[in-house]
N, C-alpha and C positions, 0 to 999 in steps of 0.2 A: 702182563701187568696184573697178574692175579693178586699178589700182595705187594701193595705200596702203602707205606706208613700213611695213616689218615689221622687228622684231626677232627673232633666232633664239634668243638667250639673253642673260642678263646675270649675269656670274660674278664673284665677289670672292675673291681668293687671297691667302694670306700670302706672306711673302718666301721661304718653302721650297716653295711651290707647292701647298700644301694648302688645299682648299676651307674658306672661312669661310661663304659663303652662295652660293647660286645659284638662277636662276629660267630653265628651259628651256622655251620656247614652241613648239616644232616637235618632230617626229618624226624629225629629222635624226641623232639619237643615241637610238636606241630602248631602249638598256639602261643600267643603271648603269655598266657597265664601259666602255661606249662614251663615255659622258660624262666619266669619269674619264680615258680615253685622251686626248680632246680637250682638257681641261684641261691634262693634263701636256705636251701638245704645244704648246698656246699658251704656257704658261709657259716651257718650254724656248727657244722662238724669240723670246720678248720679254725674258727675263731680263738680257741684256747691253746693253739699250739704256737710254737715260736718258730717261725721259718724266715727269720730275719737275714741270716748269713748265707744260707743255701736253701734250695727248693725242697719241698717235702712232698712225699707221695701218699695219695689215700685212694682207697676203693670206696666209692660213694655212689649209691643207687645203681650199681653194676657198671660203673664207668671208672677208668683210672684217671684220677685227678692229680696233676701236678700244680703246686702253688708256691707263691713266695710273697711275703709282706715286704713293701718298701714305704717306709713313714706311714701315712694314714691311706694306703692303697693295696690291694690284695690282687695279684695277678694270677689267673688260672689258666690251664691249658688241660682240655679233656680229650680222652682218647677212647676207644672201645676197651672192653675188658681183656682182649688178648693183645693189646698194643704194646710196643716197646716202650718202657718208661724213660729209658734213656734217651730216645729220640724226641719224646714229648718234653723232656727237660731242656734238651737242645732248642726246641722251638720257644719255650719259655724264657730260656737265657738270651735269645736272640731278640725276643720282644723287649724285655726289661731292658737290655743292653741298648737297643735302638732308642727307646723312650728316655732313657738317662742320657744319652747323647744330644738327642733333639731337644730336651727340656733343660741342658746343660746342668745335669745332675741336681736339679731343683724338681725333684718327683714327689709331688704332692697334690692333692685332690684340686686344690684351687688352680694351680698351674695347668694340671691335667685337663681341666674343664675349659680353661682358657685357650688350650691348644688342642681341643678335641679333633680338629680337622686333621692334624698331623698325626695323632693317635690312631685314627680311623684309616689313614693311608698306610700306616705301619701294618695294620691288620690286613689290608688288601695285598701288601707286599709279601707278607710271610704265608699265607693260605689262600687257596682259590678252590672253592668246592671241596674242601678237605684235604686237598693235595698240598703238601708241603713245598713252597717255592724257594724260600730263602730262610736261612737261620743265622747268618751271621749279622749280628748287631749294627757293626759299622757300614756294611753294605746295604742294609735296609734304611738306615738313616741316610746315608748318601743319595739313594734313589728317592725317598721321600723329600728331603731338603731341595733336591734337583727339581722337583714337582712343586714344592710348596713356595720357594723363592723364585724372584724374577730373574732367572737364568744363572744366579749365583749358588754358590754351595755354601751352607752354613758351616760344614765341616772342613772347608778348605784350611790349608795352613796359613795362618796369618800371625803378623806380628801385633803387639798390643795397640800400636798406633793405628794399624789398618783396622783392627777390629773395631777401635773407638770410632774411627771415621766412617765404617760402614753401619755402626749402630747410630750416628748422628744422621747419616743418610736416610735410614729407615724411619727414624722418628720425624725427620722434616717431611718425608713423603706421607707419613700418616697424619701429620698436622695439617697439609695441604689437602687432603682428601675431603 
């Protein structure tokens, strides 16, 4: 296992460069202020690009950074300077797909902050210690939804009637708490 693709970090920023969620897997940024400085540098260098439809690649501060904009959020995956960009892009795609599925394609800052627990679980399902565990967005979403819900799956095949009944049930439970 001398060469196994590794992720240095996965970061989710808002349109102003503020952190929404992040997972750092290495000690390349030993302090909180070093992490914030890296995030600011990445945001500054990527904010003028148009990575709406597909991911973009940049070399920033000696790291390969793959990023993509979705509404008012920016998703970043960082690897070492010798890391394969396609593998990092696959990790990014899995993350964005999973978040899109779990947030029901309502991927914006407000919804992301309201569902931060789900996003952090996604990060845990994708990488552990920099080792890539899963890149399939639907598999990540299934694992997270299985952990986040009361034994049911958010992504199971349901008719509209079943989905409305489930939504009513969840609303009733939340009102009774």
